[in-house]
N, C-alpha and C positions, 0 to 999 in steps of 0.2 A: 705146198708152201715153200718159198725160197729160204735158204739160210740167210740170216740177217746180215752177217758180215764175215769177211775173211781176214780183215785187219781193223785195228782201232784207228781213230783219227789222229793218233800221235805216232804211228808206227812206220809209215812209208818214208823211204829214203831214196836217193839217186840210184842205188843198186837195185831197186824194184822197178826201174824204168822198163817199159815194154810188157809188163805183166797186166793181166786183167784182174781187178780186185773188186771187192764189194765192201763198202763202208756205210755205217748207219750213224745218224746223229741229228742234232738240232740245227736249224738254219740260224747262224750267228750273225753274218753280214751278207749283204747282197749288193752287187755293183754291176752296172751296165756300161761296158766300155765299147762304144762303137758297134752296138748290136750283139756283141758277145757277152753272155751273162757269167759273172763270177759269183759263186757261192762259197762262203766259209762254213764248212760243216763241223760242228763241235760235239764231242762226247765227253765222258768222264776223264778221258786221258789227254785230250788236246784238240787241235784243229787241223783240218786239211782243206786246201783250196780246190774247188771243183769248177771246171769250165763246161758251160753248156752252149753249144752252137745253135744259131737261129734256125738251122735246117731241121733240128730235131722236133718231133711232134710234141714233146713235153716242154719245149722252150717257153711257150706262152704261159702255161700253168706255173712253171718254175719262176717266171718273172713276176707273176701275180701272187705267189704264195707268201704268206706273212712270215716274218721272223719268228723263230721258236717253233716252227712246224717241224715234225720229225720225218726225215726222208731216209730211204735206203737207195744208194747210188751204186750202180755197177759201171765200171769204166776202165780205161787204160791209164797207167801211170806214165807221165812224161816228165823229163827234166825241164826246169825253167831256164829261160835265157839268163846269162850271168847278171845282166842289169836288173832282172826282175826277181832275183833271189831275195827272200825275206829272212834276214839273219835272226830275227826276234823269236821265231818259233822253230822247233826241231824239224818240222816238215816243210820249211820254207824254201827248199831247193827243188821241190817237185810239185806237181798238180795232177789232178785226175780229170781226164776228158770223159764226160758222161756218155754212156751208151744206152742206159735205161735208168728210169727213176720210179721208185715205188713211194707213194705218198702215204706213209704209215699213219700219221695223225696231224691234222692241220690245226694250227693255233689261231685263236682269236687275237685281237689286239691286246697286248699285255698291259696290265694296269700300272706296272713299274718299268723303268728303263733298265734293261739288263746289261747293256754294253759299257756302263760307266761304273764309277766307284760310289761309295755309300752316300756321299753328299750330293750326288747327281741323280740318284735312283728315285728318290721321293721321300716323303715324311716317314719317320721310323714306324709309326703305327701301321701305315700302309704296307711297308716292307714286312712287318711281322704278320699281318693278315694274309699276305701272299708269300709266306716264308719259303714254300716249295719252289717258287720262282726266284726269289732272292738268292737262294742257295745255288742257283745255276751260275751266278756271277763268279768269275775266276778267283778273285781275292777271298771271298767268303768260302767258296768251295775248298780252296787250299787251306784255309784256317781249320775247317772241320777235318780235313785229311791229316793236318798236322796234329790235331788233338788225338786222332786215332793212333797215329804213330807214337806219340808221346806216351799214351797209356800202354801200348804194347811194349814199349821199351821199359817203362816202370815195372810192369809185371815181370818181365824177364830179369831185370836187374835185381829186384827184391828176391826173386826165387834163387838167383845165383848167390845171394848173400845169406842163404839159409832160412829165409822167411817162408811161411806157409800161408796161403790165402784161404780165408774162411769167410763165409757169408753170415751176417748177423741179421736178426729179424727186422722187418719193415713195420710190422704191426707190433707195438709194444705199449708200455704204460706211459702216462703223462709225467713229464719231469717238472718238479717244482722250481728248478733253477734255470737260468739262462733266458733265451728268447721265448716268444710265444710258441706253443705247440700247434700243429695241425691235428685236429681231433677227428676220429673216425667212430661214429656210433655203432654199437653192437646190436645186431638184430636178435640174437639169441639170449642176450643178457640185457633186458630193458633198463634204460637209464644209465648204462655204463658205456665207457668210451675207451677205445684204443687211442694211441697217439703215434704219428709218424716220428721216427727218431731224429732229434736235432743233431745227433752224432752217435756212433756206436760206442760211446765212451764206457758205459758200464759193462756192456757185453765184452769188449776187448779186455777190460780188466779181469772179468770173470774167466776169460780164456787163459789168462796168466795164472789165476788161482787154480785152474784146471790142469796146469802143467804143460801148456803148449809152447812156451818159451819165446817164440818169435812169430808174430802175427802181422799180416798186412791185408788190406782190402782196398779196392777202388770203390769207395763207399758213397752211396747217395745219402744226403742229409737234407732235412726239411725244417725250415724255420720261417715262422710268420713274421718276416721283417720287411721293412721298406727297401726298395731297390735303390742302387746308386751305380756310378760308373764301374766300380770294382766289385760289386756284389749283386748277384742275381736274386730277386725275391723268390720265395717259395722253395726252390731246391738248388743244390749244388753238389759237386763231387769232390772228394778229397782222397789223397793217398794216406789211408789210416794205418798207423804203425804202433805196435806195442812190443816191449821187450822185457824179459825177466832178468833179475840179477845184474842190473846195469846201473851205472852212474850217469850223471848228466853228460859227462865227456864221451861215454860210449854212444849215446844217442846222437850227439853232435857229429861224431866221426861217421856214422852211417848216413845221416842226412846230408852231410857235406859231400860225401862220395857220390850219392845218388843225384843230388842237384848239380854238382859239377859236371858229371858225365851227361846228364840230360841236357843241360843248357849249352854245353860245348858241342854236343851232337846235333842239336836242332837249331843252332844259331851261330852266326859268324862273329857275333859281338864278343869282346874280350871279357874275361872274368878271372879273378884270382882263385887258385886252387886252395883248398882248405889247409889249415884251419881258418875259418872266417873270423873277422874281428869281433870281439865281444865287448859290448857296451852296457854297463850297469844302468838299470832303468832310470835312476835319479840323474845320472850323468847325461843320458839321452834327452831327458826333459829339459835339463839346463842348457845343453849345447845346441839342441835342434828344436826344442819346443814340442817334441813328439816322441812317442815310443815306436814309430815307424819312420826313421829318418832316411832322407834321400841323400846318400853319401856322395852322389855325383856332384853336389853343389859344395864348393870349397869355402863354406862360411860356417864358423863355429861361434855361437853366442857365449857370453859370459855374464856372470852376476857382478853388478857394480853398485848394489844397494847401499853398502857401507860408505862408499864415497859420497853418494848423494845425500845420505842421511845427515851428514855434517856440513853439507855444502850451503852456499848462499842461494841455491835455486829452490825457493820456498815451496813450490808446488810438489816437487818430488820429495823434498825433505820431510814435509808434513805427511805425505802419503806413506813413506817408508816407516816413519814413527808410528803410523796407524796400522802397520802390518803388511803394507804393499811391498813389492820388490821392483827393482829396476833391472831389466835385461838389456845388455848391449849387443848390437849386431854389427860387427866390424866387416867392412867390405873394402877390398884392395883396389886402388888405382882408379877411382871414379870421380875425382874432385872436379873435373872439367864438365860434368853433366850440367845442363842448364837448370836454372831455378825451377822451371816448370816440372822437371823430373822429381825434385824433392816435394813440390806441392802436390803432385799426383800421388806420390807415395803416402803423404799424410792423409790425403782424401781417401785412399784405399784403406788405410789403417782405421779411419773413422767409420767407413762402410762396414768393416767386420767387427766393430764394437769397441775400438780404442777411443780414449778421450783426446788423444793427440799423438804425435810422433816427433820427438826431438832428434836433433842430429848435430854433429860437429864435423868440420872439414879440416884436415891437415894439409895446409897450402903453403909450401915452401917453409918460411920461418914463422908463419902465423897459424893460429887455430881459429877458424871462423865458424859461425853458425848462431842460430837464435839463442842458444843457452850459454855460449862461450863467456859472455860478460859476467855471468853469475858464478863462474868457477875460478878458483885460485890456480896459479901456475903449478903448485904441487898436486892439486887434484887432477888437472889436465895431464900432468906427467904420469900419474898413476893410471889414468884411463888408457893412455898410450901404451904403457907397459903391459896391462892386462889384455889389451886387444891386439898387441903387436903392430901398433899403428906407425906408419911412416908417411913421408911426403906423398900426397896424392890420394891418401885413404880417407874413407868416411865411416863414421860410427853413428848408427841409429840407436835410439833409446825408447824402450817401451816400459811404462810404469803402471802397475795395476796389482790386484790380488794375485798370489802366486800362480794359481791354475789359469787364470785369465791371461796374465802376462805371458805365460809359456805358450798358450795356444795362439794368441795374436802374433807374438814375436815369431813363432814357428811359421805361421802363414806368410808373414812379411818376408822371412828368409826364403821361402819357396818362390814368392813373387819376384824378389830381387834376382834369384838364380835364373828364372825364366826371362825376365825383362832385360837383364844384362848379358844374356846368352852365356851364362857361366856353367850350365848343366853339361857335364862331361858326356860326350857323344859315343855311341857304339860300344857301350860297356855295361856290364851288370855288376853292381856293387852290393855284395851281400854282407850282412852282419847278423849277429845274435844280440838280442836284448835280453839281459839276464838280471837276476837279483830283484825280481819284482817284490814289492812289499806284500806281506801276507794279509795285513789289515790296513784299513784307513778309517778316518773319522767322517761320518756322514755330515755333510754341510748343513743340513736342515735340522736334524735331531741332536747332533753332537755325539751320537752313539758310535762305538767301535763296530765296524762291519767288515766283511770279507772284501778285499779290494778287487778280486777277480775270480779265481778258481778255488773253491773251498776244499777241493780234494787234493791239493798240492801238499807235498811234504814240507813242513817248515824247516828251514835251515837251523840245525841244532836240535831238532826233534822235540821231545817232551821237555828237556831242560830249558829250551828257549821259551816254550809256552809257559812254563812255571816261573821262570826267573827274569824275563826281559819285559820291557815296556812293549806292549803289543804293536805299537806303531814303529818300533825298531826291528821287528821280526821280519826277516826276508824269507821268501819261498823258493824252492827249487822249481822255478817256473821260468819259461823262456819263450821268446818269439823269434822266428827267422824272418828277416826282412830283406827285400831286394828292390832297389831304386825307389824307395818310399812306399812300397806295397808290402803289407803284412801277408806273407804266404801261409803262416801257421802259428798257432800257439801250442805249447806242449808243457809237460811237467814230469818230474819224478813224483809218483803218486804216494799218497799217504796210505800205507798198507796195514796200519795198526789201528784197531778200533779205539783203543784208549787215547791215542793221540788225536784221532778224529773227534771223539767226544769232547776233549778239552778244547780243541780249536773252535768247535761250534759253541761251546760254553762262553768263550771269550767274545764271540760275535753275538751273544745274546740268545742262543738257542739251548733248549734243555736236551738232556741225553735222549729223551723219548723221541725228539725230532729226528735224530740220526737213525734210530731203528725204525721209526714209522715211515719216514719219507724215502729212505734208502735201504729197504729191507734186504735186497739181494746182496749188495756190497757188504753191509755191516754183518749180515749173517755169514757170508762166505769167508770173511776175514777171521772168523772164530776158528776156522778149520785149517789154518796154516796158509798164509798168503806170502808169496815171494816178494821181495822188493822189486818194484817194476816201474816203468815209465814209458812215455811215448810222445807222439806228435802226429800231426795230420796236415801236411802241406796241401793247399787247395789246388786241384787240377785246373779249374777254370782260370785262376789267377796265373798259374804257371804258363799256360798256353797263351794267355793274353800278353804276358811279357815276351814270350818267344815270338809271337806273331807281330809284335809291335802295335797291337790294337789299343785304341784309346778307351774302348767300351767293352765290358765283359760279354755283352750280347753278341759281339762279333766272333766269338769262339764257341758258341753254344748253338747246336743245330736248331732247336725249337725253343727259344727262350720266351719267358713272359715279358711284358713291358714293365715299366717302373711302378705301375699300379697293380701288379700281380695278376694281370689278365693274360690269358692265352687268346689272342684275337683270331687266330686261325681256327682253333677248335671251339671258340666261344665258351671259354671257361674262365671263372666259375659261371654256372648257369643254374636256372631254377630246375627243380625236379618235380615229379608228379606227386599228387596227394597220396597215391597208392604207395609210392616209395617211402614217403614220410611216415605213413601209418605202420608199414613193416618195421621201421626203425624206432617206432614209439616216440616220434618227434612231432611237436606242434610249434609252428613258427609264431613268434611274437610280432606285433605290428612294428614297422620301422618308422623312425622319426625323420626320414628324409624323403625327398621327392622320388616317386617311383621312376626307376631307370637311371637315376643319378648314382654315381659311385659313392660308396660308403666312405666315411672319414678314415684315412689310413691309420694304422696303429702307430703309437710312438716307437721310436727306435730303441731297442735294447741291445746291449752287447753281450 
């Protein structure tokens, strides 16, 4: 058997001219120029152009072989004529004149187009079904290589910072909090189930209790959630981090160093070195309508409820007196936009749930707009002061219940940024969202509930829980956000059982709940737990940002589709009756048409 290759398809240069070489790869392009056949042979490393003369006995077969067939070609390296040099590829100054060809594996006609980009290749479900073909495309291939390099860098960097990597269990117990679990039935314990971990949260805290001090893991996590552009259904990976005897600032310093070095190493986009800007949660909701603000858009909203409450604009005044708020969205220098622009913005606002969208235009010495006639000069002057309005600026207004107004105004801010081309280019804008509320009021029941993570340490500790209004208590909880993408949530953990019991009591849970539902943590904390905290930036989202991908499936080798199906492996799939009997499981009749997808579960955060 011949050796497959002496060189890769990205290796040959003018200095190799005159040498006999052997290269192996896939037929990427094929061109017939006046009887001479040109093949582009592609492998993992790159491409090389091959010339096949018509006098060769393998010429006819090479001219008929389909693209994506695998060949091994032996031939001589020659320099290209200066006019024929291809500067777009490293091997563009040479070509290989074929002396012999081995047809290793001939391809059928491929079901997707491999020479184009994702919007040309074919429908996404078809791409996912033939993912092993889709991964041959250069852009997607490079994304997966980037992912590998990023993970290797993160491992090296974390080790250099004194962290140790530990593996935590994949089969564990079901968690009563968070998203839905993926359950795994036990064969040897009938009627009982393992769960795949939503995160290594409890295990990494127990590692701190065990005295390991600095832990990290490139951790797989499993959540039964719906998919979306920045979230893969089923499973994802994160850089899981936990540290003992640290403050929030200590964790920020580590994460800022790791992210800065990773993003500057693997991207040419600009970013600021730490410390990253810190934005309190309530300020983020007010200014950006979101706890994951895109700081590339130079628009900051403000509250003007008090101005409209006393104004002559009855619709807003009445709403504010009834508990609504008015959010103002000031935009610089767009007064000359046609009326159709404002009409389209109002239509968009209504499409996403708004009752309407007011606006004012500062035009030379006049203030124009549908609601201008209802406002006094003093009120208009105060609006201008709060929004920093000058000639040429426009202020949009959204009025609704606080949470609704924030969300809709935030969406409008993003649309204005995109439509007006205000999004800063070629830059990563990081920030920390801090000071999350520990508790909130349930809109339906009116009860006090945990706002997010029940295991965060309340700011002020036990004194805050005993002496403050629960809705005023803040948690040592934080998110790191980049360009409007939440990379991770983290927290300084509650490491004292008495504080944990009191926090759960405020949220309506008995002491027994803490010990029954979280026996490992509550039990371990009795034996001396260090103050500790951590975070877990998402690997998939980091690589998505670095690659400039619009969809997270573009940076995962074998992703599921949005319906949590693996079309390539045909999962989930039915299993045999024998398998079910071994697991002591009997299936109930389904209330949907056989073969139709089940109703997806509601999204949980």
